[in-house]
C-alpha positions as CSV (number, residue, x, y, z in Angstrom):
1,M,-145.2,-227.3,144.1
2,T,-143.6,-229.9,146.2
3,S,-140.2,-228.9,145.0
4,Q,-140.9,-225.3,145.9
5,R,-141.9,-226.4,149.4
6,D,-138.8,-228.5,149.7
7,R,-136.7,-225.6,148.5
8,I,-138.4,-223.2,151.0
9,G,-137.9,-225.8,153.8
10,S,-134.2,-226.2,152.8
11,L,-133.7,-222.4,152.8
12,E,-135.4,-222.0,156.2
13,S,-133.2,-224.8,157.6
14,R,-130.1,-223.2,156.2
15,M,-131.2,-219.8,157.6
16,E,-131.6,-221.3,161.1
17,E,-128.1,-222.9,160.8
18,L,-126.6,-219.5,159.8
19,E,-128.4,-217.7,162.6
20,A,-127.1,-220.3,165.1
21,T,-123.6,-219.8,163.7
22,I,-123.9,-216.0,164.0
23,R,-125.1,-216.4,167.6
24,G,-122.2,-218.6,168.5
25,L,-119.6,-216.4,166.8
26,T,-121.1,-213.3,168.6
27,E,-120.8,-215.0,171.9
28,E,-117.2,-216.0,171.1
29,L,-116.5,-212.4,170.1
30,V,-118.0,-211.0,173.3
31,D,-115.9,-213.5,175.4
32,A,-112.7,-212.7,173.5
33,N,-113.3,-208.9,174.0
34,Q,-113.9,-209.4,177.7
35,R,-110.7,-211.5,178.0
36,I,-108.7,-208.9,176.1
37,R,-109.9,-206.2,178.5
38,E,-108.9,-208.4,181.4
39,L,-105.5,-209.0,180.0
40,E,-105.0,-205.3,179.2
41,Q,-106.0,-204.3,182.8
42,A,-103.6,-206.9,184.2
43,R,-100.8,-205.6,182.0
44,E,-101.5,-202.0,183.0
45,A,-101.5,-203.0,186.7
46,E,-98.2,-204.9,186.2
47,E,-96.7,-201.9,184.4
48,E,-97.8,-199.5,187.2
49,E,-96.4,-201.9,189.8
50,E,-93.0,-202.1,188.0
51,S,-93.0,-198.3,187.5
52,S,-93.7,-197.7,191.2
53,Q,-91.0,-200.2,192.2
54,A,-88.5,-198.4,189.9
55,E,-89.5,-195.0,191.4
56,E,-89.0,-196.4,194.9
57,A,-85.6,-197.8,194.0
58,K,-84.6,-194.4,192.6
59,S,-85.9,-192.7,195.7
60,D,-84.0,-195.1,197.9
61,E,-80.8,-194.5,195.9
62,S,-81.3,-190.7,196.2
63,K,-81.9,-191.0,199.9
64,D,-78.9,-193.2,200.4
65,E,-76.7,-190.7,198.4
66,T,-78.1,-187.8,200.4
67,D,-77.5,-189.6,203.7
68,N,-74.0,-190.4,202.7
69,E,-73.3,-186.8,201.7
70,E,-74.8,-185.6,205.0
71,S,-72.7,-188.1,206.9
72,S,-69.5,-187.1,205.2
73,G,-70.3,-183.4,205.6
74,S,-71.2,-183.7,209.2
75,E,-68.0,-185.5,210.1
76,S,-65.8,-182.7,208.8
77,G,-68.2,-180.0,210.1
78,D,-68.2,-181.4,213.7
79,D,-64.5,-181.0,214.1
80,I,-63.6,-178.0,216.3
81,I,-60.3,-176.4,215.7
82,V,-58.9,-174.5,218.7
83,A,-56.1,-172.2,218.2
């Protein structure tokens, strides 16, 4: 009977160790998932910022081209020819 009690005690001890391991791994998994979400949000924000900067650069280029065309056109259009 003592060996059965020892075996039960050993199994209970082993089960407690396994439960502690599971708790620890669960906490690590939750922390890892949270960190992954934070990194994904940071990456998305960075991509949005890069995208908006690229759009601003394109917009500025288009505006400069339009301004240059208007300036060129207005110079020749302002000349008055008198006959």
